[in-house]
N, C-alpha and C positions, 0 to 999 in steps of 0.2 A: 298598797294598805297602812304607807307611813307617810303618804298627805293624807291623806283621811283626821293624822291622828293631829295633825298643824290646822286640820281645817276644824275639831271639835278644841285643842286646850291651846293652841298655838305654839308659836315656835321657839325654840331651846338651843339659841344660840351660843356659840361656846368658840372662846378665841382661835383664829386658825394663823393669823400675821399681827405683831403689833410691830407699826410700820413709823410709830414716834409714839412717845409717854399718855400724846393724846389722842388720833389717833390707831383704829383696830381694825380687820376684816375677821368678820364672824362665817360661823357658818354652821346652819342649821341640824343637831343630830340625828335627826329622823329624817327629816326629805333633804337635805344638801344643799337649801337659798344660801348664797354670799349675800352679803352686804358686809355695811362697812360706815365707820360717820363719817357724816359734811360737818361745812366749815363750825353748823349750832350747836352742833353737835349730837345732830338726833342718826335713827340707822337710815340709807341709803341702800336703792340694792348699789348692787355693785355688777358694774358699766366698764366695755370695758376700758371708753376712759376717764374715768374714776379707781381701774385700776391702774392704768401709765400712771395715771398722776400721784397712787400713793407708792408706789417704784422708786418716782422720779424723789420725793419726799427722804423715800426713807434712803436712799438716796445717799442724798443732801445733809439728811441729818449723821447718817455713817460717820459722814466728811467730816462735819462741828463736831462728831465726837471725840472723833481720832488725832484732830490736830488739836482738843484747846487739854487729851490727856498727856499726864506729864509723861517723858518720856525717860524709859531705864537705863541708865547705863551700867552697863556687862563691870 
């Protein structure tokens, strides 16, 4: 029944993971379809290859943010 809802009205995507400030992973609330933003900013089906790329980008971005954050001295 949920897939019919998406067929009639379209998907209702919500952010499930914020990879970087401009790349996010989305999941449909009704049917669970997973997509991500691609290089040009369009939504693409989340394949295992894109999932691996997103994980690598997230690791690099997290490492970069940790390095640029000011160090707290107690």
